[in-house]
MMTF fields as JSON, N, C-alpha, C and O atoms, coordinates in Angstrom:
{
  "mmtfVersion": "1.0.0",
  "mmtfProducer": "UNKNOWN",
  "numBonds": 227,
  "numAtoms": 228,
  "numGroups": 57,
  "numChains": 1,
  "numModels": 1,
  "chainsPerModel": [1],
  "groupsPerChain": [57],
  "chainIdList": ["A"],
  "bondAtomList": [4, 2, 8, 6, 12, 10, 16, 14, 20, 18, 24, 22, 28, 26, 32, 30, 36, 34, 40, 38, 44, 42, 48, 46, 52, 50, 56, 54, 60, 58, 64, 62, 68, 66, 72, 70, 76, 74, 80, 78, 84, 82, 88, 86, 92, 90, 96, 94, 100, 98, 104, 102, 108, 106, 112, 110, 116, 114, 120, 118, 124, 122, 128, 126, 132, 130, 136, 134, 140, 138, 144, 142, 148, 146, 152, 150, 156, 154, 160, 158, 164, 162, 168, 166, 172, 170, 176, 174, 180, 178, 184, 182, 188, 186, 192, 190, 196, 194, 200, 198, 204, 202, 208, 206, 212, 210, 216, 214, 220, 218, 224, 222],
  "bondOrderList": [1, 1, 1, 1, 1, 1, 1, 1, 1, 1, 1, 1, 1, 1, 1, 1, 1, 1, 1, 1, 1, 1, 1, 1, 1, 1, 1, 1, 1, 1, 1, 1, 1, 1, 1, 1, 1, 1, 1, 1, 1, 1, 1, 1, 1, 1, 1, 1, 1, 1, 1, 1, 1, 1, 1, 1],
  "groupList": [{"groupName": "MET", "atomNameList": ["N", "CA", "C", "O"], "elementList": ["N", "C", "C", "O"], "formalChargeList": [0, 0, 0, 0], "bondAtomList": [1, 0, 2, 1, 3, 2], "bondOrderList": [1, 1, 2], "singleLetterCode": "M", "chemCompType": "L-PEPTIDE LINKING"}, {"groupName": "ASP", "atomNameList": ["N", "CA", "C", "O"], "elementList": ["N", "C", "C", "O"], "formalChargeList": [0, 0, 0, 0], "bondAtomList": [1, 0, 2, 1, 3, 2], "bondOrderList": [1, 1, 2], "singleLetterCode": "D", "chemCompType": "L-PEPTIDE LINKING"}, {"groupName": "PHE", "atomNameList": ["N", "CA", "C", "O"], "elementList": ["N", "C", "C", "O"], "formalChargeList": [0, 0, 0, 0], "bondAtomList": [1, 0, 2, 1, 3, 2], "bondOrderList": [1, 1, 2], "singleLetterCode": "F", "chemCompType": "L-PEPTIDE LINKING"}, {"groupName": "LEU", "atomNameList": ["N", "CA", "C", "O"], "elementList": ["N", "C", "C", "O"], "formalChargeList": [0, 0, 0, 0], "bondAtomList": [1, 0, 2, 1, 3, 2], "bondOrderList": [1, 1, 2], "singleLetterCode": "L", "chemCompType": "L-PEPTIDE LINKING"}, {"groupName": "GLU", "atomNameList": ["N", "CA", "C", "O"], "elementList": ["N", "C", "C", "O"], "formalChargeList": [0, 0, 0, 0], "bondAtomList": [1, 0, 2, 1, 3, 2], "bondOrderList": [1, 1, 2], "singleLetterCode": "E", "chemCompType": "L-PEPTIDE LINKING"}, {"groupName": "LYS", "atomNameList": ["N", "CA", "C", "O"], "elementList": ["N", "C", "C", "O"], "formalChargeList": [0, 0, 0, 0], "bondAtomList": [1, 0, 2, 1, 3, 2], "bondOrderList": [1, 1, 2], "singleLetterCode": "K", "chemCompType": "L-PEPTIDE LINKING"}, {"groupName": "ILE", "atomNameList": ["N", "CA", "C", "O"], "elementList": ["N", "C", "C", "O"], "formalChargeList": [0, 0, 0, 0], "bondAtomList": [1, 0, 2, 1, 3, 2], "bondOrderList": [1, 1, 2], "singleLetterCode": "I", "chemCompType": "L-PEPTIDE LINKING"}, {"groupName": "ASN", "atomNameList": ["N", "CA", "C", "O"], "elementList": ["N", "C", "C", "O"], "formalChargeList": [0, 0, 0, 0], "bondAtomList": [1, 0, 2, 1, 3, 2], "bondOrderList": [1, 1, 2], "singleLetterCode": "N", "chemCompType": "L-PEPTIDE LINKING"}, {"groupName": "GLN", "atomNameList": ["N", "CA", "C", "O"], "elementList": ["N", "C", "C", "O"], "formalChargeList": [0, 0, 0, 0], "bondAtomList": [1, 0, 2, 1, 3, 2], "bondOrderList": [1, 1, 2], "singleLetterCode": "Q", "chemCompType": "L-PEPTIDE LINKING"}, {"groupName": "HIS", "atomNameList": ["N", "CA", "C", "O"], "elementList": ["N", "C", "C", "O"], "formalChargeList": [0, 0, 0, 0], "bondAtomList": [1, 0, 2, 1, 3, 2], "bondOrderList": [1, 1, 2], "singleLetterCode": "H", "chemCompType": "L-PEPTIDE LINKING"}, {"groupName": "THR", "atomNameList": ["N", "CA", "C", "O"], "elementList": ["N", "C", "C", "O"], "formalChargeList": [0, 0, 0, 0], "bondAtomList": [1, 0, 2, 1, 3, 2], "bondOrderList": [1, 1, 2], "singleLetterCode": "T", "chemCompType": "L-PEPTIDE LINKING"}, {"groupName": "GLY", "atomNameList": ["N", "CA", "C", "O"], "elementList": ["N", "C", "C", "O"], "formalChargeList": [0, 0, 0, 0], "bondAtomList": [1, 0, 2, 1, 3, 2], "bondOrderList": [1, 1, 2], "singleLetterCode": "G", "chemCompType": "PEPTIDE LINKING"}, {"groupName": "TYR", "atomNameList": ["N", "CA", "C", "O"], "elementList": ["N", "C", "C", "O"], "formalChargeList": [0, 0, 0, 0], "bondAtomList": [1, 0, 2, 1, 3, 2], "bondOrderList": [1, 1, 2], "singleLetterCode": "Y", "chemCompType": "L-PEPTIDE LINKING"}, {"groupName": "CYS", "atomNameList": ["N", "CA", "C", "O"], "elementList": ["N", "C", "C", "O"], "formalChargeList": [0, 0, 0, 0], "bondAtomList": [1, 0, 2, 1, 3, 2], "bondOrderList": [1, 1, 2], "singleLetterCode": "C", "chemCompType": "L-PEPTIDE LINKING"}, {"groupName": "ALA", "atomNameList": ["N", "CA", "C", "O"], "elementList": ["N", "C", "C", "O"], "formalChargeList": [0, 0, 0, 0], "bondAtomList": [1, 0, 2, 1, 3, 2], "bondOrderList": [1, 1, 2], "singleLetterCode": "A", "chemCompType": "L-PEPTIDE LINKING"}, {"groupName": "ARG", "atomNameList": ["N", "CA", "C", "O"], "elementList": ["N", "C", "C", "O"], "formalChargeList": [0, 0, 0, 0], "bondAtomList": [1, 0, 2, 1, 3, 2], "bondOrderList": [1, 1, 2], "singleLetterCode": "R", "chemCompType": "L-PEPTIDE LINKING"}, {"groupName": "PRO", "atomNameList": ["N", "CA", "C", "O"], "elementList": ["N", "C", "C", "O"], "formalChargeList": [0, 0, 0, 0], "bondAtomList": [1, 0, 2, 1, 3, 2], "bondOrderList": [1, 1, 2], "singleLetterCode": "P", "chemCompType": "L-PEPTIDE LINKING"}, {"groupName": "SER", "atomNameList": ["N", "CA", "C", "O"], "elementList": ["N", "C", "C", "O"], "formalChargeList": [0, 0, 0, 0], "bondAtomList": [1, 0, 2, 1, 3, 2], "bondOrderList": [1, 1, 2], "singleLetterCode": "S", "chemCompType": "L-PEPTIDE LINKING"}],
  "groupTypeList": [0, 1, 2, 3, 4, 3, 5, 6, 0, 7, 8, 1, 7, 9, 10, 1, 4, 5, 7, 11, 4, 2, 12, 4, 7, 13, 14, 6, 12, 2, 4, 2, 3, 15, 5, 5, 11, 15, 10, 1, 12, 7, 2, 4, 1, 4, 12, 12, 2, 10, 0, 16, 14, 6, 17, 17, 9],
  "groupIdList": [1, 2, 3, 4, 5, 6, 7, 8, 9, 10, 11, 12, 13, 14, 15, 16, 17, 18, 19, 20, 21, 22, 23, 24, 25, 26, 27, 28, 29, 30, 31, 32, 33, 34, 35, 36, 37, 38, 39, 40, 41, 42, 43, 44, 45, 46, 47, 48, 49, 50, 51, 52, 53, 54, 55, 56, 57],
  "secStructList": [7, 7, 2, 2, 2, 2, 2, 2, 2, 2, 2, 2, 2, 2, 2, 2, 2, 2, 2, 2, 2, 2, 2, 2, 2, 2, 2, 2, 2, 2, 2, 2, 2, 2, 2, 2, 6, 7, 7, 7, 2, 2, 2, 2, 2, 2, 2, 2, 2, 2, 2, 2, 2, 2, 2, 6, 7],
  "xCoordList": [-7.489, -8.776, -8.434, -7.553, -9.104, -8.785, -9.713, -10.654, -9.456, -10.14, -11.637, -12.423, -12.045, -13.482, -14.215, -15.341, -13.624, -14.223, -14.394, -15.421, -13.304, -13.37, -14.47, -15.21, -14.542, -15.563, -17.055, -17.946, -17.217, -18.479, -18.824, -19.942, -17.865, -18.032, -18.459, -19.398, -17.734, -18.041, -19.446, -20.143, -19.858, -21.153, -22.265, -23.31, -21.983, -22.932, -23.109, -24.227, -21.958, -22.04, -22.878, -23.74, -22.628, -23.349, -24.875, -25.715, -25.229, -26.647, -27.246, -28.388, -26.54, -27.041, -27.239, -28.187, -26.402, -26.559, -27.789, -28.536, -27.991, -29.108, -30.415, -31.427, -30.426, -31.573, -31.908, -33.076, -30.902, -31.171, -31.657, -32.488, -31.195, -31.676, -33.114, -33.912, -33.471, -34.85, -35.752, -36.802, -35.349, -36.168, -36.377, -37.498, -35.291, -35.382, -36.279, -37.105, -36.159, -37.012, -38.523, -39.422, -38.725, -40.173, -40.718, -41.885, -39.886, -40.35, -40.687, -41.628, -39.869, -40.163, -41.443, -42.23, -41.672, -42.83, -44.051, -45.056, -43.998, -45.144, -45.54, -46.704, -44.422, -44.687, -45.324, -46.189, -44.885, -45.548, -47.02, -47.863, -47.315, -48.715, -49.525, -50.662, -48.938, -49.589, -49.955, -51.097, -49.016, -49.187, -50.291, -51.044, -50.394, -51.397, -52.696, -53.67, -52.744, -54.019, -54.399, -55.576, -53.389, -53.586, -53.114, -52.457, -53.439, -53.009, -52.509, -52.884, -51.648, -51.134, -51.061, -49.984, -52.254, -52.38, -51.55, -51.088, -51.374, -50.527, -49.125, -48.494, -48.614, -47.281, -47.121, -46.138, -48.066, -48.025, -48.013, -47.302, -48.8, -48.694, -47.334, -46.781, -46.744, -45.375, -44.357, -43.415, -44.561, -43.574, -43.619, -42.584, -44.859, -44.956, -44.646, -44.368, -44.683, -44.291, -42.715, -42.091, -42.144, -40.714, -39.896, -38.832, -40.33, -39.505, -39.13, -37.981, -39.919, -39.358, -38.214, -37.306, -38.202, -37.119, -35.869, -34.776, -36.027, -34.881, -34.364, -33.153, -35.216, -34.867, -34.132, -33.251, -34.524, -33.846, -32.598, -31.995, -32.188, -30.89, -29.747, -28.605],
  "yCoordList": [53.954, 54.442, 55.571, 55.413, 56.711, 57.785, 57.823, 57.035, 58.677, 58.721, 58.897, 58.206, 59.761, 60.053, 58.846, 58.592, 58.077, 56.86, 55.805, 55.142, 55.712, 54.732, 55.127, 54.282, 56.441, 56.886, 56.599, 56.185, 56.833, 56.587, 55.058, 54.69, 54.225, 52.789, 52.326, 51.542, 52.838, 52.518, 52.932, 52.212, 54.176, 54.643, 53.81, 53.557, 53.387, 52.511, 51.151, 50.66, 50.556, 49.322, 49.515, 48.691, 50.605, 50.893, 51.038, 50.489, 51.756, 51.904, 50.591, 50.343, 49.691, 48.34, 47.517, 46.735, 47.668, 46.908, 47.412, 46.613, 48.681, 49.297, 48.935, 48.725, 48.853, 48.478, 47.043, 46.695, 46.195, 44.795, 44.604, 43.726, 45.357, 45.236, 45.671, 45.036, 46.799, 47.266, 46.144, 45.827, 45.593, 44.555, 43.37, 42.893, 42.916, 41.8, 42.1, 41.26, 43.268, 43.604, 43.656, 43.208, 44.183, 44.265, 42.878, 42.621, 41.963, 40.621, 39.895, 39.104, 40.194, 39.617, 40.136, 39.387, 41.42, 42.077, 41.557, 41.241, 41.458, 40.939, 39.457, 39.067, 38.69, 37.346, 37.243, 36.399, 38.128, 38.281, 38.568, 37.941, 39.498, 39.949, 38.83, 38.594, 38.126, 36.95, 35.935, 35.476, 35.567, 34.493, 34.919, 34.066, 36.203, 36.695, 36.998, 37.305, 36.922, 37.182, 38.671, 39.022, 39.525, 40.998, 41.643, 41.01, 42.921, 43.74, 45.069, 45.471, 45.745, 47.059, 47.834, 48.076, 48.247, 48.935, 50.24, 50.55, 50.967, 52.138, 51.753, 52.366, 50.754, 50.318, 49.718, 49.982, 48.961, 48.384, 49.48, 49.339, 50.576, 51.708, 52.256, 52.467, 52.506, 53.122, 52.097, 52.483, 50.835, 49.801, 49.784, 49.88, 49.657, 49.592, 50.858, 50.83, 51.985, 53.245, 53.354, 53.873, 52.882, 52.987, 52.002, 52.354, 50.808, 49.711, 49.992, 49.696, 50.516, 50.844, 51.798, 51.659, 52.802, 53.779, 53.111, 53.397, 52.214, 51.433, 50.503, 50.453, 49.757, 48.701, 49.214, 48.549, 50.496, 51.017, 51.77, 52.288, 51.85, 52.591, 51.759, 52.159],
  "zCoordList": [16.061, 16.529, 17.468, 18.313, 17.354, 18.276, 19.501, 19.602, 20.355, 21.702, 21.487, 22.135, 20.635, 20.405, 19.87, 20.296, 18.941, 18.432, 19.533, 19.68, 20.286, 21.43, 22.448, 22.952, 22.726, 23.669, 23.122, 23.864, 21.888, 21.184, 21.298, 21.66, 20.991, 21.03, 22.38, 22.519, 23.429, 24.839, 25.263, 25.979, 24.774, 25.072, 24.448, 25.049, 23.184, 22.437, 23.192, 23.346, 23.66, 24.423, 25.674, 25.982, 26.401, 27.656, 27.294, 28.008, 26.217, 25.816, 25.472, 25.859, 24.746, 24.425, 25.727, 25.8, 26.714, 27.966, 28.734, 29.299, 28.755, 29.41, 28.694, 29.362, 27.335, 26.654, 26.9, 27.073, 26.92, 27.204, 28.631, 28.864, 29.572, 30.939, 31.038, 31.727, 30.325, 30.292, 29.699, 30.258, 28.632, 27.885, 28.864, 29.04, 29.485, 30.39, 31.556, 31.912, 32.176, 33.314, 32.859, 33.572, 31.729, 31.193, 30.988, 31.284, 30.481, 30.196, 31.505, 31.567, 32.584, 33.909, 34.451, 35.029, 34.274, 34.804, 34.067, 34.704, 32.75, 31.956, 32.35, 32.436, 32.576, 33.045, 34.376, 34.61, 35.282, 36.656, 36.495, 37.136, 35.654, 35.465, 34.878, 35.285, 33.908, 33.293, 34.291, 34.331, 35.103, 36.11, 37.116, 37.587, 37.444, 38.363, 37.727, 38.414, 36.419, 35.733, 35.712, 35.631, 35.785, 35.846, 34.605, 33.778, 34.447, 33.408, 33.98, 35.082, 33.196, 33.52, 32.273, 31.728, 31.794, 30.559, 30.398, 29.299, 31.461, 31.442, 31.126, 30.265, 31.796, 31.58, 30.123, 29.431, 29.736, 28.407, 27.311, 26.316, 27.489, 26.528, 26.505, 25.426, 27.653, 27.651, 27.059, 26.366, 27.338, 26.839, 25.311, 24.652, 24.738, 23.281, 22.559, 21.36, 23.251, 22.68, 22.738, 21.812, 23.78, 23.954, 23.202, 22.694, 23.108, 22.463, 21.052, 20.724, 20.172, 18.841, 18.854, 18.035, 19.774, 19.853, 20.31, 19.82, 21.256, 21.799, 20.768, 20.549, 20.114, 19.142, 17.959, 17.414, 17.526, 16.317, 16.551, 15.611, 17.78, 18.167, 17.834, 18.06]
}
């Protein structure tokens, strides 16, 4: 494996970690809203727009 392949693999792993962190934080936020009986439609719009792009990477 050459340096470039290793660098790409490390970048992909970092991206996967960040995507997982984003998803986890969103789940916590949505749970908080649900428990409070509140909504955040602006955030929901951004979330549902962003998730397909993250999930398909």
